[in-house]
N, C-alpha and C positions, 0 to 999 in steps of 0.2 A: 459477383462482388462479395457474396456472403463468406466464401472460403477465405478470401483475402482479408476481410475484417476479422475473422476468427484467427488468422495467422498473426495479425497485428496484436490481438489479445494475447496470443501465446508469447510473443516477444515482450510485451509490456508485463505480463505475469512473471516471466523469467527474470526480468530486471527487478521487479518488485520483490520477487523471492530472494534474489541475491542481496538486495538492500536489507530486507527484514532478517535474513539469516546472519548477515554481518552484525547488525545491531543486537540481535539475540545472543550471538557468540560474545560480543563485547560486554553485554550485560552480565552473563553468567561467568565469564572469565574475569570480570571486574577490571576491564581494560578501558582506557579512554578511546573514543573513536577519533579517527582522523577527520578533523573538521575545523577549519579556520575561517574567520570572517576577514573583512578588509583591514582590521586593526591587528590581525594575526593573534587573536585570542580564541582559545577553544571555547566555543559556545554551545556546541551540540551536547556536551555533557550536562549543561544546565537543564536542557530539555529532558535528556534521557535519565537523569537522576532525580527529576522532580517527583513530587507526590502524585502527579498525573500520569506517570509513565506506566502505571499498572491500574487500569480502571476496573477490570472485572476479575474477581476471585484471586486477586494478587498475582495475576499472570501478566508478564510484560506485554505491552501493546505490540511490540515487534514480533513476539511469538504468535499472537493472534493474526498478525499480518502474514506470517509464514503459512498458516492454515488457510487463510483467505485466498492468498495467491495460488496455493496448490489447488484449491477448489476451482478457482476461475481457470486455471491452466487445464485441469481435467475436463471441465465443461467445454472449453474452447476446442480441445482435442476431439471430443464427441461431436461438436458442431462441424469441424473439418471433415469428419467421417460421415456426415449426412444425418446425424441424429437431430431430432427436433428439441433443442435445448434453449430456444430463444427466450421463452418466459422465465425459465429457471436462472439463466445467466444474467438476464436483466434484473431479476429480483435480487440476486446476491451482489451484483455490482451496485445496485441502488443502496443496499444496506451498507456496503463498503464506502460508498460516497458520503452517506450521512455520517458515518463514523469518522471519516477523514475531515469533513467539515467541522465536526465537533472538536477534533484534535487541533485543527488549524486555529479555531477560535481560542482554545486553551493556550496554545503556544504564543500567538500574537497578542492576545489581550489579557491573559491572566499571568502567564509566566513572563511575557514580554521579552522573548528571546527568538532565536531562529535555529533551524537545523537543516542543512542542505540534504542530508540523508532523508529526513522526514519529507521535505519538499519533493524530492525525487520519487519517493514512494507514493505520495499524494498525486503527483502528476501521472503516474502509471494508472492509478485508479480512475482518474478523470478520463484518460485516453480509453481505458477499458469501457467505462460507462458510455462514452460517446459512441464507440464502436457497437455496443449492445443496442443503443437506441437506433442506430442505422440498420443493424441486422433486423431488429423488430419491425422496421418500416417495410422491409422487403416482403 
């Protein structure tokens, strides 16, 4: 079951990597992201252009996401190949989960907006974290 969980982490990391890469590209290219809500108003840009979109050293959160998903991808690859990375991947997925929970708080309660791209990325982190918990129990 462990290899299957690591494979799920690989898939979730690739999805998260795609989303983070798209958001980072949009940020540096100064392009609006494709994101509409039920009223057909672009709301992702509210989130991505807020003062909270760069929390550490003026680096876009999406760029931090790229490095995080790459790290989780690499660790899961090691796990598939039999390396003992259970504690390490659980630690980094826990850090990612805490960061995601903080970002969710900011978006929903401070910025008072939403972003489907952010939600997708967060969902991938939650999936990865749950898989890491299951792997750790084995």
